[in-house]
NUNURO-357930 format. One line per 8 residues: number of its first residue (from 1); their letters; for each residue x, y, z of C-alpha. Coordinates in Angstrom, 3 decimals. Layout:
REM NUNURO-357930
NUM	a	X:Y:Z ~ ...
//
This chain:
REM NUNURO-357930
1	mkkiiria	-2.459:60.277:-23.519 ~ 0.260:58.492:-21.541 ~ -2.438:56.990:-19.325 ~ -4.266:55.631:-22.378 ~ -1.012:54.141:-23.681 ~ -0.336:52.479:-20.296 ~ -3.841:51.021:-20.231 ~ -3.429:49.713:-23.768
9	aafvslva	-0.058:48.197:-22.890 ~ -1.546:46.506:-19.840 ~ -4.393:45.138:-21.949 ~ -1.933:43.742:-24.514 ~ 0.042:42.137:-21.689 ~ -3.076:40.502:-20.276 ~ -4.035:39.185:-23.706 ~ -0.526:37.779:-24.132
17	lashaapp	-0.655:36.099:-20.711 ~ -4.076:34.653:-21.467 ~ -2.851:33.248:-24.758 ~ -0.026:31.431:-22.967 ~ -2.158:30.164:-20.079 ~ -2.689:26.433:-19.798 ~ -5.863:25.369:-21.597 ~ -8.592:23.932:-19.378
25	ppapvsst	-8.443:20.135:-19.127 ~ -10.946:18.222:-21.272 ~ -14.150:17.097:-19.609 ~ -13.688:13.636:-18.111 ~ -15.330:10.539:-19.510 ~ -18.062:9.733:-16.989 ~ -19.812:6.453:-17.648 ~ -22.254:4.233:-15.826
33	ivmpweln	-23.348:0.688:-16.574 ~ -26.845:0.486:-18.066 ~ -28.703:-2.801:-18.418 ~ -31.539:-3.510:-20.895 ~ -34.165:-4.149:-18.203 ~ -33.400:-0.774:-16.622 ~ -34.236:0.919:-19.919 ~ -37.427:-1.136:-20.187
41	hnqnlpre	-38.538:-0.018:-16.737 ~ -37.583:3.643:-17.210 ~ -37.496:4.957:-20.769 ~ -36.384:8.356:-19.481 ~ -33.261:6.879:-17.859 ~ -30.713:8.050:-20.500 ~ -31.908:11.665:-20.219 ~ -31.794:11.455:-16.429
49	lkaqgfsh	-28.214:10.157:-16.553 ~ -27.224:12.941:-18.917 ~ -28.751:15.528:-16.578 ~ -26.865:14.006:-13.631 ~ -23.548:14.617:-15.403 ~ -22.778:11.311:-17.091 ~ -21.308:11.534:-20.597 ~ -21.339:7.836:-21.506
57	atfylnws	-23.282:4.649:-20.904 ~ -21.508:1.315:-20.657 ~ -23.498:-1.405:-22.422 ~ -22.818:-5.135:-22.806 ~ -23.002:-6.880:-26.192 ~ -23.448:-10.624:-25.627 ~ -21.917:-12.957:-28.177 ~ -24.798:-15.385:-27.544
65	dietskgq	-27.320:-12.680:-28.479 ~ -25.593:-11.657:-31.696 ~ -24.436:-14.960:-33.214 ~ -27.150:-17.421:-32.225 ~ -26.208:-19.511:-35.269 ~ -22.672:-19.924:-36.520 ~ -21.767:-17.171:-38.982 ~ -25.181:-15.460:-38.715
73	yefthyhr	-24.946:-12.059:-37.001 ~ -28.024:-10.219:-35.784 ~ -27.725:-6.779:-34.171 ~ -31.143:-5.170:-34.565 ~ -32.436:-6.180:-31.125 ~ -29.849:-3.815:-29.610 ~ -30.891:-0.803:-31.698 ~ -33.858:0.260:-29.586
81	hldaivns	-31.825:0.588:-26.410 ~ -28.677:2.029:-27.956 ~ -30.624:4.495:-30.100 ~ -32.339:5.767:-26.945 ~ -29.006:6.210:-25.209 ~ -27.349:8.031:-28.099 ~ -30.400:10.196:-28.838 ~ -30.315:11.417:-25.236
89	glslllvi	-26.866:12.915:-25.838 ~ -24.857:10.146:-24.199 ~ -22.018:8.333:-25.934 ~ -21.239:4.634:-25.615 ~ -18.637:2.350:-24.111 ~ -19.385:-1.099:-25.547 ~ -18.266:-4.314:-23.860 ~ -17.861:-7.317:-26.148
97	dmggrtfk	-18.887:-10.054:-23.755 ~ -17.302:-13.388:-24.695 ~ -16.369:-14.570:-21.191 ~ -19.174:-16.959:-20.350 ~ -21.034:-14.623:-18.007 ~ -24.215:-16.159:-16.607 ~ -27.073:-15.049:-18.817 ~ -29.925:-12.814:-17.670
105	ddpsqlvh	-32.918:-11.935:-19.802 ~ -34.596:-8.541:-20.069 ~ -36.504:-8.766:-16.771 ~ -33.125:-9.447:-15.086 ~ -34.012:-13.079:-14.465 ~ -31.289:-15.720:-14.533 ~ -31.578:-18.051:-17.524 ~ -30.252:-21.469:-16.556
113	nmsslplw	-27.796:-23.299:-18.817 ~ -27.112:-20.147:-20.822 ~ -24.215:-17.731:-20.829 ~ -22.821:-14.945:-22.980 ~ -21.089:-17.674:-25.035 ~ -23.204:-19.013:-27.936 ~ -24.879:-22.327:-27.254 ~ -23.559:-23.775:-30.510
121	iitghpet	-20.004:-23.321:-29.220 ~ -20.821:-24.781:-25.809 ~ -22.450:-27.895:-27.311 ~ -20.306:-28.212:-30.429 ~ -16.931:-27.526:-28.801 ~ -17.127:-28.654:-25.151 ~ -13.354:-29.135:-25.173 ~ -12.886:-25.338:-25.275
129	amrdfsge	-14.342:-24.798:-21.785 ~ -11.817:-24.084:-19.077 ~ -11.612:-26.559:-16.233 ~ -10.659:-25.922:-12.633 ~ -8.035:-27.988:-10.839 ~ -10.689:-30.508:-9.768 ~ -11.381:-31.200:-13.435 ~ -14.832:-29.579:-13.399
137	ptwqpdft	-15.802:-27.609:-16.536 ~ -16.583:-23.904:-16.189 ~ -18.540:-21.387:-18.246 ~ -15.358:-19.513:-19.140 ~ -13.976:-20.472:-22.568 ~ -10.251:-20.922:-23.064 ~ -9.485:-17.653:-24.837 ~ -6.306:-19.147:-26.307
145	dasirkya	-8.042:-22.161:-27.873 ~ -7.809:-22.203:-31.673 ~ -11.523:-22.945:-32.035 ~ -12.521:-20.005:-29.851 ~ -10.144:-17.658:-31.662 ~ -11.419:-18.888:-35.037 ~ -14.964:-17.825:-34.177 ~ -14.296:-14.907:-31.813
153	epfiaqti	-12.212:-12.788:-34.168 ~ -14.830:-12.522:-36.978 ~ -17.533:-11.941:-34.360 ~ -15.540:-8.998:-32.966 ~ -14.895:-7.605:-36.445 ~ -18.532:-7.853:-37.506 ~ -19.733:-6.276:-34.274 ~ -17.399:-3.302:-34.558
161	dhfsrryp	-18.232:-2.770:-38.213 ~ -21.934:-2.674:-37.467 ~ -22.021:-0.415:-34.406 ~ -19.288:1.946:-35.602 ~ -21.309:2.575:-38.762 ~ -24.554:3.057:-36.872 ~ -23.112:5.347:-34.173 ~ -20.161:7.187:-35.777
169	gkilgyai	-18.206:9.347:-33.355 ~ -20.317:8.122:-30.452 ~ -18.319:5.095:-29.275 ~ -15.392:5.581:-26.910 ~ -14.119:2.069:-27.584 ~ -14.760:-1.643:-27.344 ~ -13.842:-3.592:-24.219 ~ -12.575:-7.166:-24.389
177	glqeehei	-14.667:-9.369:-22.067 ~ -12.785:-12.627:-21.468 ~ -14.260:-13.653:-18.146 ~ -17.501:-13.477:-16.167 ~ -16.699:-10.039:-14.745 ~ -15.434:-8.717:-18.106 ~ -11.952:-8.213:-16.701 ~ -8.761:-9.494:-18.292
185	kygqtnyq	-8.082:-12.348:-15.924 ~ -8.940:-15.961:-15.141 ~ -12.201:-16.623:-13.363 ~ -12.690:-18.877:-10.361 ~ -15.443:-20.890:-8.708 ~ -15.171:-21.922:-5.054 ~ -11.604:-20.575:-5.108 ~ -10.378:-23.206:-7.562
193	wrdykdst	-7.771:-22.078:-10.069 ~ -8.131:-22.317:-13.870 ~ -7.231:-23.616:-16.446 ~ -6.537:-27.360:-16.142 ~ -8.202:-28.771:-19.238 ~ -6.251:-31.383:-21.181 ~ -4.794:-29.127:-23.883 ~ -3.617:-26.572:-21.306
201	qaafakky	-2.040:-29.301:-19.201 ~ -0.295:-30.615:-22.304 ~ 1.017:-27.153:-23.218 ~ 2.458:-26.683:-19.721 ~ 4.002:-30.176:-19.729 ~ 5.606:-29.521:-23.103 ~ 7.220:-26.340:-21.813 ~ 8.214:-27.422:-18.294
209	nakqpiih	8.118:-31.246:-18.435 ~ 5.746:-31.299:-15.483 ~ 2.084:-30.904:-14.567 ~ 0.707:-27.568:-13.486 ~ 0.957:-27.195:-9.701 ~ -2.291:-27.523:-7.758 ~ -2.623:-24.488:-5.497 ~ -5.257:-25.594:-2.991
217	ynnhiaag	-3.770:-23.840:0.028 ~ -3.011:-20.297:1.171 ~ 0.268:-18.749:2.272 ~ 0.228:-16.562:5.393 ~ 3.338:-14.685:6.468 ~ 2.354:-15.079:10.128 ~ 3.079:-18.803:9.681 ~ 6.759:-17.966:9.201
225	vpkaepll	7.453:-19.320:5.730 ~ 5.273:-19.964:2.683 ~ 4.950:-23.391:1.148 ~ 7.732:-23.573:-1.421 ~ 6.294:-24.521:-4.821 ~ 9.108:-25.209:-7.336 ~ 7.034:-24.232:-10.391 ~ 4.995:-21.424:-8.846
233	hahkefre	6.645:-18.615:-10.826 ~ 6.755:-20.680:-14.007 ~ 3.017:-21.248:-13.593 ~ 2.485:-17.500:-13.104 ~ 4.358:-16.673:-16.308 ~ 2.620:-19.458:-18.252 ~ -0.869:-18.287:-17.351 ~ -0.107:-14.602:-17.873
241	trlqeatc	1.538:-15.252:-21.246 ~ -1.537:-17.097:-22.520 ~ -3.732:-14.265:-21.331 ~ -1.430:-11.729:-22.972 ~ -1.376:-13.500:-26.335 ~ -5.161:-13.808:-26.513 ~ -5.864:-10.255:-25.338 ~ -3.433:-8.701:-27.792
249	ayanvirs	-4.853:-10.781:-30.664 ~ -8.391:-9.566:-29.913 ~ -7.170:-5.996:-29.399 ~ -5.526:-6.105:-32.821 ~ -8.880:-6.992:-34.395 ~ -10.479:-3.979:-32.687 ~ -7.663:-1.670:-33.749 ~ -7.738:-2.970:-37.309
257	kgaeaigy	-11.268:-1.537:-37.513 ~ -10.078:1.902:-36.449 ~ -11.516:1.576:-32.935 ~ -9.962:1.836:-29.482 ~ -9.324:-1.360:-27.508 ~ -10.444:-1.125:-23.884 ~ -9.313:-3.483:-21.149 ~ -10.841:-3.850:-17.691
265	faetftsh	-8.376:-4.853:-14.988 ~ -9.179:-6.197:-11.541 ~ -7.850:-4.520:-8.422 ~ -4.289:-5.733:-7.954 ~ -1.920:-6.056:-4.972 ~ -4.460:-8.267:-3.156 ~ -4.739:-11.721:-1.604 ~ -6.451:-12.909:-4.794
273	daiyatgi	-3.880:-11.819:-7.393 ~ -2.525:-15.309:-8.020 ~ -5.799:-17.110:-8.705 ~ -6.895:-14.389:-11.141 ~ -3.421:-13.783:-12.652 ~ -3.835:-10.041:-12.204 ~ -0.102:-9.610:-12.774 ~ -1.103:-9.558:-16.459
281	veklapci	-1.573:-5.816:-16.011 ~ 2.196:-5.379:-16.350 ~ 2.211:-6.994:-19.804 ~ -0.588:-5.319:-21.752 ~ 0.167:-1.593:-22.062 ~ 1.240:-1.964:-25.728 ~ -2.080:-3.643:-26.626 ~ -4.663:-1.627:-24.697
289	diavidfn	-5.655:1.910:-25.663 ~ -7.823:2.641:-22.621 ~ -7.297:0.749:-19.371 ~ -10.014:0.645:-16.719 ~ -8.766:-0.298:-13.258 ~ -11.568:-1.624:-11.035 ~ -12.381:-1.593:-7.337 ~ -15.641:-2.556:-5.640
297	fydgyslv	-14.759:-1.272:-2.151 ~ -14.729:-4.854:-0.889 ~ -11.752:-7.123:-0.188 ~ -13.461:-10.508:-0.338 ~ -14.170:-10.423:3.392 ~ -15.704:-7.058:4.313 ~ -16.635:-3.634:2.956 ~ -13.657:-1.299:2.463
305	pdaevlpt	-14.518:2.417:2.773 ~ -11.191:3.556:1.320 ~ -11.058:6.425:-1.187 ~ -7.298:6.019:-1.728 ~ -7.293:2.629:-3.476 ~ -8.222:3.702:-7.011 ~ -5.954:6.795:-7.066 ~ -3.053:4.557:-5.984
313	lanymgsl	-3.813:1.951:-8.648 ~ -4.304:4.663:-11.297 ~ -0.838:5.957:-10.463 ~ 0.549:2.437:-10.931 ~ -1.200:2.110:-14.309 ~ 0.473:5.311:-15.477 ~ 3.880:4.012:-14.418 ~ 3.258:0.829:-16.422
321	gykkvmvg	2.809:2.863:-19.592 ~ -0.963:3.038:-20.048 ~ -1.567:6.378:-21.766 ~ -5.296:6.595:-21.054 ~ -6.706:5.259:-17.793 ~ -10.174:5.206:-16.278 ~ -11.054:4.203:-12.733 ~ -13.990:1.872:-12.174
329	aygewwes	-15.885:2.389:-8.897 ~ -18.466:-0.319:-8.194 ~ -20.844:-0.632:-5.279 ~ -22.690:-3.943:-5.611 ~ -21.572:-5.146:-2.171 ~ -22.604:-1.869:-0.549 ~ -25.889:-1.936:-2.440 ~ -26.686:-5.443:-1.162
337	akktpelv	-25.785:-4.314:2.383 ~ -28.115:-1.290:1.942 ~ -25.211:1.083:2.630 ~ -24.996:2.886:-0.715 ~ -25.461:6.390:0.793 ~ -22.346:5.822:2.900 ~ -20.337:4.927:-0.198 ~ -21.342:7.972:-2.278
345	piiqqtvv	-18.954:10.501:-0.629 ~ -16.151:7.939:-0.804 ~ -16.681:7.565:-4.560 ~ -16.703:11.353:-4.908 ~ -13.343:11.628:-3.178 ~ -11.964:8.707:-5.194 ~ -12.947:10.301:-8.505 ~ -11.551:13.736:-7.621
353	qslaqphv	-8.206:12.306:-6.519 ~ -7.941:10.036:-9.549 ~ -8.768:12.749:-12.085 ~ -5.938:14.873:-10.695 ~ -3.542:12.530:-12.506 ~ -2.935:13.610:-16.131 ~ -3.288:10.133:-17.661 ~ -6.682:9.516:-15.996
361	igyeiggf	-9.314:10.456:-18.591 ~ -12.412:9.475:-16.680 ~ -14.302:6.977:-14.584 ~ -17.043:4.374:-14.657 ~ -19.593:3.778:-11.914 ~ -21.536:0.548:-11.602 ~ -23.162:-1.949:-9.293 ~ -26.101:0.308:-8.391
369	rhqagggp	-29.760:0.188:-9.320 ~ -30.775:3.166:-11.431 ~ -33.847:4.630:-9.807 ~ -36.242:7.231:-11.133 ~ -34.983:10.658:-10.134 ~ -31.439:9.362:-9.683 ~ -31.704:7.593:-6.337 ~ -28.493:7.509:-4.269
377	laglqlnq	-26.363:8.208:-7.366 ~ -27.881:11.685:-7.634 ~ -25.900:12.401:-4.476 ~ -22.684:12.168:-6.463 ~ -23.423:15.642:-7.872 ~ -21.248:14.942:-10.888 ~ -21.625:18.346:-12.527 ~ -20.232:20.038:-9.427
385	lhartakq	-17.555:17.380:-9.150 ~ -16.423:17.986:-12.745 ~ -16.164:21.735:-12.128 ~ -14.035:20.981:-9.080 ~ -11.702:18.696:-10.973 ~ -11.309:21.237:-13.805 ~ -10.043:23.837:-11.326 ~ -7.834:21.223:-9.690
393	glataasa	-6.393:20.293:-13.086 ~ -5.391:23.887:-13.782 ~ -3.791:24.159:-10.344 ~ -1.879:20.919:-10.901 ~ -0.587:22.121:-14.266 ~ 0.695:25.309:-12.652 ~ 2.253:23.581:-9.633 ~ 5.970:23.659:-9.002
401	kpqinigi	8.289:20.913:-10.163 ~ 8.691:18.247:-7.450 ~ 11.918:18.293:-5.483 ~ 11.973:14.545:-4.854 ~ 10.787:11.776:-7.200 ~ 10.279:8.512:-5.372 ~ 9.185:5.128:-6.643 ~ 7.245:2.635:-4.516
409	lgsttnfh	7.736:-0.917:-5.767 ~ 4.722:-3.200:-5.869 ~ 5.917:-6.707:-6.717 ~ 3.452:-8.935:-8.579 ~ 5.666:-11.850:-7.564 ~ 5.261:-11.018:-3.892 ~ 1.475:-11.040:-4.081 ~ 1.568:-14.232:-6.133
417	vwhgerst	3.614:-16.046:-3.493 ~ 1.429:-14.815:-0.620 ~ -1.797:-15.983:-2.258 ~ -4.728:-16.002:0.134 ~ -2.772:-13.894:2.660 ~ -4.881:-13.005:5.674 ~ -2.494:-12.857:8.633 ~ -4.081:-11.042:11.606
425	grnihrda	-7.152:-10.405:9.455 ~ -5.395:-8.315:6.805 ~ -3.006:-8.416:3.842 ~ -0.088:-6.610:5.418 ~ 1.943:-6.519:2.180 ~ -0.852:-4.566:0.528 ~ -1.469:-2.329:3.523 ~ 2.210:-1.365:3.791
433	lfasykil	2.289:-0.435:0.097 ~ -0.924:1.618:0.106 ~ -0.100:3.373:3.378 ~ 3.325:4.333:2.003 ~ 1.723:5.878:-1.072 ~ -0.850:7.763:0.972 ~ 1.707:9.248:3.351 ~ 4.348:10.171:0.783
441	snepgmqv	2.000:11.453:-1.928 ~ 0.581:13.952:0.568 ~ 4.062:15.298:1.321 ~ 4.670:18.713:-0.324 ~ 7.427:18.657:-2.918 ~ 7.357:14.874:-3.322 ~ 6.224:13.147:-6.530 ~ 5.373:9.479:-5.983
449	hvigeknl	5.208:6.738:-8.616 ~ 3.977:3.223:-7.855 ~ 6.213:1.094:-10.070 ~ 6.229:-2.586:-10.941 ~ 8.747:-5.296:-11.652 ~ 8.137:-4.597:-15.341 ~ 9.675:-1.118:-14.984 ~ 12.861:-2.534:-13.465
457	iaddpiig	13.195:-5.478:-15.850 ~ 12.773:-3.272:-18.923 ~ 15.102:-0.528:-17.614 ~ 12.147:1.769:-18.126 ~ 13.046:5.477:-18.438 ~ 10.906:6.176:-15.361 ~ 13.526:4.414:-13.221 ~ 16.186:6.900:-14.271
465	qldailvp	13.931:9.761:-13.173 ~ 13.620:8.485:-9.617 ~ 15.724:9.806:-6.750 ~ 14.802:6.857:-4.556 ~ 12.903:3.562:-4.552 ~ 10.988:2.353:-1.506 ~ 10.188:-1.363:-1.223 ~ 7.357:-1.679:1.347
473	hqaampqr	7.222:-5.153:2.855 ~ 7.627:-7.079:-0.390 ~ 8.948:-10.214:1.258 ~ 9.082:-12.468:-1.846 ~ 10.990:-11.392:-4.909 ~ 12.988:-12.858:-7.806 ~ 16.762:-12.542:-7.651 ~ 16.778:-10.609:-10.923
481	ikakltay	14.647:-7.866:-9.335 ~ 17.091:-7.674:-6.445 ~ 19.891:-7.373:-8.999 ~ 18.052:-4.518:-10.748 ~ 17.597:-2.722:-7.425 ~ 21.284:-3.172:-6.664 ~ 22.223:-1.728:-10.063 ~ 19.903:1.226:-9.459
489	wknggali	21.651:1.914:-6.151 ~ 25.132:1.581:-7.645 ~ 24.109:4.114:-10.290 ~ 23.377:6.723:-7.643 ~ 19.786:6.111:-6.546 ~ 18.657:5.670:-2.944 ~ 17.033:2.456:-1.683 ~ 14.661:2.134:1.265
497	qdmrlgef	12.895:-0.917:2.692 ~ 10.719:-1.487:5.746 ~ 12.031:-5.021:6.379 ~ 12.179:-8.450:4.777 ~ 12.860:-7.355:1.192 ~ 13.066:-10.571:-0.834 ~ 13.501:-12.865:2.157 ~ 11.889:-15.507:-0.084
505	dengkptf	12.348:-16.138:-3.777 ~ 9.676:-16.228:-6.486 ~ 8.719:-19.812:-5.550 ~ 8.523:-19.177:-1.801 ~ 11.928:-20.648:-0.955 ~ 13.801:-18.805:1.830 ~ 16.834:-16.760:0.778 ~ 17.713:-15.527:4.305
513	dwmhevfg	18.724:-12.256:2.661 ~ 17.084:-8.809:2.667 ~ 19.827:-7.581:0.339 ~ 21.929:-7.508:3.512 ~ 25.082:-6.453:1.689 ~ 23.533:-3.393:0.079 ~ 21.627:-2.351:3.209 ~ 24.492:-3.078:5.595
521	ianvewkn	22.671:-5.611:7.754 ~ 24.984:-7.839:9.823 ~ 22.399:-9.598:11.970 ~ 18.638:-9.672:12.569 ~ 16.929:-10.653:15.819 ~ 13.116:-10.774:15.958 ~ 11.312:-9.194:18.928 ~ 7.642:-9.816:19.625
529	rggvflid	7.357:-7.419:22.535 ~ 7.318:-3.648:22.624 ~ 10.450:-1.557:22.674 ~ 11.874:1.828:23.600 ~ 14.271:3.554:21.192 ~ 16.396:6.649:21.212 ~ 16.341:8.647:17.975 ~ 18.155:11.985:17.800
537	gkvyrlkp	17.834:12.374:21.559 ~ 14.068:11.701:21.534 ~ 12.438:8.631:23.063 ~ 10.087:6.635:20.813 ~ 7.940:3.765:22.042 ~ 6.893:0.859:19.845 ~ 3.957:-1.081:21.234 ~ 2.765:-4.574:20.301
545	skrmytny	-0.352:-4.667:18.130 ~ -2.812:-7.445:17.403 ~ -2.987:-6.076:13.851 ~ 0.702:-6.843:13.212 ~ 1.906:-10.408:12.697 ~ 5.236:-9.475:14.316 ~ 6.536:-6.453:16.152 ~ 10.034:-5.526:15.025
553	asmtprpg	13.443:-6.737:13.932 ~ 16.435:-5.636:15.994 ~ 19.392:-5.202:13.621 ~ 23.117:-4.785:13.962 ~ 24.911:-2.932:11.150 ~ 27.930:-3.850:9.088 ~ 31.035:-1.636:9.178 ~ 30.376:1.672:7.426
561	ykvlatep	26.663:1.632:8.317 ~ 24.958:3.340:11.253 ~ 22.157:2.450:13.651 ~ 19.713:5.352:13.795 ~ 17.156:4.051:16.312 ~ 19.095:2.421:19.129 ~ 17.910:0.148:21.887 ~ 19.189:1.553:25.218
569	lqrghgim	19.721:-1.879:26.737 ~ 21.365:-3.432:23.669 ~ 24.304:-1.425:22.489 ~ 24.814:-1.502:18.725 ~ 21.292:-2.804:18.084 ~ 18.389:-0.854:16.636 ~ 15.412:-0.751:14.315 ~ 16.835:1.536:11.633
577	vrgdrtlv	20.113:1.139:9.758 ~ 21.430:3.861:7.477 ~ 24.148:3.663:4.831 ~ 25.258:5.622:1.787 ~ 21.874:6.116:0.061 ~ 20.316:3.153:1.878 ~ 17.831:2.953:4.719 ~ 16.214:-0.115:6.267
585	fgfmpqli	13.450:-0.060:8.865 ~ 13.114:-3.156:11.039 ~ 9.412:-2.468:11.396 ~ 6.578:-0.781:9.454 ~ 6.263:2.801:10.699 ~ 3.589:3.583:8.113 ~ 1.234:1.044:9.728 ~ 1.512:2.020:13.386
593	edkgkndw	-1.956:2.784:14.748 ~ -1.450:3.664:18.436 ~ -1.136:7.198:19.847 ~ 2.460:7.417:18.618 ~ 1.257:7.067:14.989 ~ 1.895:10.675:13.953 ~ 5.427:10.720:15.376 ~ 6.349:7.488:13.618
601	qklfvrei	4.892:8.668:10.310 ~ 6.801:11.950:10.536 ~ 9.945:9.951:11.235 ~ 9.192:7.720:8.234 ~ 8.975:10.745:5.919 ~ 11.944:12.569:7.444 ~ 14.319:9.642:7.225 ~ 13.331:8.926:3.617
609	idvvprks	13.953:12.567:2.701 ~ 17.318:12.520:4.469 ~ 18.578:9.457:2.598 ~ 17.794:10.926:-0.838 ~ 20.900:12.409:-2.512 ~ 20.887:16.188:-2.417 ~ 20.411:17.859:-5.794 ~ 22.379:20.899:-6.853
617	gpssl	20.421:24.136:-7.093 ~ 17.808:25.591:-4.726 ~ 17.580:24.071:-1.266 ~ 15.388:20.964:-1.078 ~ 12.812:19.861:1.468
//
């Protein structure tokens, strides 16, 4: 009898534990871009995609197809394709394409002198076309122009009304396509900035009593100093504000219809941020319900087989306040190079790592030809991947609370100043940031958040949760961001930099100051040769590298600060200076690639951990 009672008690306990267990995470949104001509060539394509593990199809709705005459909306030509998709069991992600994308007809043939913008707008309102700094008109309409807004808003409303009625419960949301690539940014042709049409020039002149600067040059940190442009930051804010106002207005139309507003964002922290105004990502979280952050595994110069980029950017999106994020993995450059099979495992790893973050609800895959039987995309094995991520999600939910919360600051200003950066064949600002995230996020007990200037300016609650902030080679920065970092430190947080923090202001003017007072730097002497350093009784060697634009900065500390990595032949000099909750590296240990790489990376992690204030309670790392 007692045995029966014990068994019953154990059963009740198991039931109780099961009832309190974390529920399994929802299945991720898994979408792929489907074009009309693909459906014409393979009518079984939607069912094949469903069988492969996709839950959604991304489909473009061209303004020029729907409103061929002003005020006359025609949707029926889309029904055949969308009905086939929905009837296969897939749901939809619909892109409202208003950005002037070059038009292709059903056989995927380019149609000259046509775009996704209606011809009656192009011919009737030529003044609404953006112009580049050479004065040449572009296909992209000025999304802030009153004429465009007057016609675009009813088009959006009519489109949502129609498709939401026809496919109730089957549409994830509607994406706002403002540019040729459907991302929320300015386009470019031949690397010429937009927009310089007369009304935009007049608006800038009214605000700043000057013409917009012409940015027809690049800034490379290897050259020593950038070209100082007095209105560079004003121009950045002007362009981003116009983009913000238009995007939020269109998003409000979508939301007013009870639908979700989706925004595609280009990869940020790159050499191209300034021309595209990708810093807009820090301004749109209140207006966008689902943010898709894109990466095509290409940096404008060569293929980039890096699975860490999208997880890093997804982390940043969460810090900015986007509640629902998708990652967009695109392979058009790999497809054209006939290297798609090599990209497939990289996309798999990217998706798994991204979905481990709680705010990441799914992913989109594009840039590949859909072939009968799946082609290379069948190698993604999405059903197995989803099962893997579900188990990973449960493990993440049950994981222990992190012992150290660290922020890594990515400065949109820095990447705006160093536009076109390609010193020693790389963007070293970007590489320092991404390498820092990769190293620290793999450290047990450490929770890493990529934060932006927006978080500091707004005194975002996330800042108060951080034990430390690392600033990885962000050499250009506004004084107000430096002031926010100083206030964070004075309030008890730790600050770390790997050299040159804010050595230039937001317009590229030298400040000759890495926050020297806070970090205890008395003097800096640049060394372009290798060096030998003594750290805790161990000898470390720093070798010159062709991949680094400079080697290291030898620093002397102010009173009350300590040199941690001393130079044997120069007493009082070294490459690391430590203070009360401050640490400055005079080099970039996270980017060392020679045989001493592992030792330097371990040192990087150890010294960051040591500078973080110790918390009361159980022993930390």
